[in-house]
C-alpha positions as CSV (number, residue, x, y, z in Angstrom):
1,M,-25.8,-1.5,15.3
2,R,-23.0,-3.8,14.4
3,N,-19.4,-2.0,13.8
4,P,-18.0,-3.0,10.3
5,I,-14.7,-4.1,10.4
6,V,-12.1,-3.7,7.0
7,A,-8.8,-5.5,6.6
8,I,-6.1,-3.3,5.7
9,A,-2.6,-4.7,4.3
10,V,0.2,-3.3,6.3
11,V,3.2,-4.3,4.2
12,A,5.5,-1.8,5.0
13,A,5.5,-2.5,8.5
14,V,7.4,-5.6,8.5
15,G,9.0,-6.2,4.8
16,Y,5.9,-7.8,3.3
17,G,5.8,-9.2,-0.1
18,F,5.7,-5.9,-2.0
19,F,9.0,-4.6,-0.5
20,S,10.8,-7.2,-2.3
21,T,8.8,-7.0,-5.5
22,L,9.1,-6.0,-9.2
23,G,10.3,-2.4,-9.1
24,H,9.3,-1.4,-12.7
25,M,9.0,2.3,-11.8
26,P,12.4,4.3,-11.8
27,G,14.9,3.1,-9.6
28,G,13.0,-0.4,-8.8
29,S,14.7,-3.4,-7.5
30,G,13.9,-6.0,-10.2
31,A,13.3,-8.6,-7.5
32,S,10.1,-10.9,-7.9
33,L,7.1,-10.8,-5.7
34,A,7.0,-12.7,-2.8
35,E,4.2,-14.0,-0.7
36,S,3.7,-13.1,2.9
37,K,1.5,-14.4,5.6
38,Q,1.4,-12.1,7.8
39,N,0.1,-9.0,6.1
40,V,-3.2,-7.7,7.0
41,V,-4.6,-5.9,10.2
42,S,-8.4,-5.3,10.8
43,Y,-9.6,-1.5,11.3
44,S,-13.3,-0.6,11.9
45,T,-14.6,1.5,8.9
46,E,-15.5,4.0,11.6
47,D,-11.7,4.3,12.8
48,K,-11.1,8.2,12.7
49,A,-7.5,7.7,12.7
50,M,-7.4,5.4,9.8
51,Q,-9.8,7.6,7.6
52,A,-7.7,10.6,8.4
53,A,-4.6,8.7,7.0
54,K,-6.3,7.8,4.1
55,N,-7.4,11.2,3.6
56,S,-4.1,12.4,3.8
57,G,-3.1,9.5,0.9
58,R,-5.7,10.9,-1.3
59,S,-4.8,14.5,-0.7
60,T,-1.1,14.2,-1.8
61,L,-1.4,12.3,-4.6
62,K,0.4,15.4,-6.4
63,R,3.1,14.6,-4.1
64,F,3.4,11.3,-5.6
65,H,3.6,12.1,-9.0
66,E,6.0,14.8,-8.5
67,L,8.5,12.0,-6.7
68,M,7.4,9.7,-9.6
69,D,8.3,12.5,-12.5
70,A,11.7,13.3,-10.5
71,G,12.5,9.7,-11.0
72,T,12.7,9.1,-6.8
73,P,14.3,5.6,-6.4
74,G,12.3,2.8,-4.9
75,T,9.3,0.7,-5.4
76,Y,6.2,2.6,-6.3
77,T,2.9,1.5,-4.8
78,V,-1.1,2.4,-4.5
79,K,-3.5,1.2,-2.0
80,F,-7.0,0.8,-3.0
81,P,-10.1,-1.2,-2.2
82,L,-10.9,-4.5,-3.5
83,T,-14.0,-6.1,-3.1
84,Q,-14.8,-9.6,-3.9
85,N,-17.3,-12.1,-2.1
86,G,-18.8,-9.6,-0.7
87,A,-16.1,-8.0,1.2
88,T,-13.9,-5.3,0.9
89,E,-10.1,-5.1,1.9
90,H,-7.6,-2.1,1.1
91,I,-4.6,-3.3,-0.6
92,W,-1.4,-2.3,-2.3
93,L,-1.0,-2.6,-6.1
94,Q,2.9,-2.2,-7.2
95,L,3.0,0.0,-9.9
96,V,4.6,-1.0,-13.6
97,G,3.0,2.1,-15.2
98,Y,0.6,5.3,-15.0
99,S,-1.4,6.3,-17.9
100,D,-4.7,8.5,-18.7
101,G,-5.4,9.0,-14.9
102,S,-5.1,5.2,-14.1
103,Y,-2.1,3.4,-12.5
104,I,-1.4,-0.2,-14.0
105,G,0.4,-2.7,-11.8
106,L,0.3,-6.2,-10.1
107,L,-1.3,-7.1,-6.9
108,A,1.2,-6.9,-4.3
109,D,-0.1,-9.0,-1.8
110,V,-2.3,-12.4,-1.2
111,P,-6.3,-10.8,-0.8
112,V,-7.9,-12.2,1.9
113,N,-11.6,-12.1,0.9
114,G,-11.4,-15.0,-1.6
115,N,-9.6,-16.5,-4.3
116,K,-10.7,-14.3,-7.3
117,Y,-7.5,-12.3,-7.4
118,K,-4.0,-13.3,-6.4
119,M,-1.0,-11.7,-5.8
120,G,0.7,-10.8,-8.8
121,D,-2.2,-10.3,-11.2
122,R,-2.4,-7.3,-13.3
123,M,-4.9,-4.5,-12.5
124,T,-5.4,-1.3,-13.3
125,V,-6.9,0.9,-10.7
126,A,-8.3,4.7,-11.4
127,E,-6.8,7.5,-9.8
128,A,-10.2,8.4,-7.9
129,D,-10.0,5.1,-6.2
130,V,-6.4,5.1,-4.7
131,E,-6.5,5.6,-1.0
132,D,-2.8,5.6,-0.4
133,W,0.6,5.6,-2.2
134,M,4.1,4.7,-1.0
135,I,7.7,4.9,-2.7
136,K,10.1,2.7,-0.5
137,N,13.8,2.7,-1.0
138,G,15.7,0.5,1.6
139,K,13.9,1.9,4.9
140,V,13.0,5.1,3.6
141,I,9.4,5.2,2.9
142,Y,7.7,8.6,1.0
143,G,4.1,8.5,1.7
144,G,2.4,5.4,3.3
145,Y,0.3,7.3,5.7
146,T,-2.0,4.1,6.3
147,T,1.0,2.3,7.5
148,R,2.2,5.1,9.6
149,Q,-1.0,5.0,11.2
150,A,-0.8,1.1,11.5
151,L,2.3,1.6,13.1
152,A,1.2,4.2,15.4
153,D,-0.9,1.4,16.8
154,M,1.6,-1.1,17.3
155,P,4.1,-1.5,20.5
156,K,6.6,0.8,20.1
157,E,9.4,-1.6,20.5
158,Q,8.0,-3.5,17.7
159,V,8.0,-0.5,15.5
160,A,11.5,0.5,16.6
161,R,12.8,-2.9,15.4
162,Y,11.7,-1.9,11.9
163,G,13.8,1.2,11.9
164,L,11.8,3.0,9.2
165,I,12.1,6.5,8.0
166,F,9.1,8.3,6.8
167,K,9.2,11.1,4.5
168,D,6.6,13.5,2.7
């Protein structure tokens, strides 16, 4: 049986597009979306470590809401599955709001599976579809469990150059 592969956008690792993005949530930067070409890592859909990271992201959404309610400064994003052309990738949405169990935001990276969607497209994602969340303020990142896993799979000397500090 073929091992399915899924694309995971690993934007936190190297300062991809959404780190310099709009920031309409509390403390946001106000900068504009910036395209990045180096933002995708592929994982098998059967990768247990990445599945555990997504489970951590989903199970800690309450913490994300606590940080949002507290006005924690930074850029707010959620990761969700985006399907087009029969392929699914897991991509970040930079938030501009939250209402009635749904996140409203701008697609924070360039989708790789087609051209139906583009970076900056306004989208609404149901909380039930969120796989991970992140608040980034400089080198400090709250959440970002799938990014943590992707970094764990990279060479340690490369990861050390980013100087990221993860918090729960």
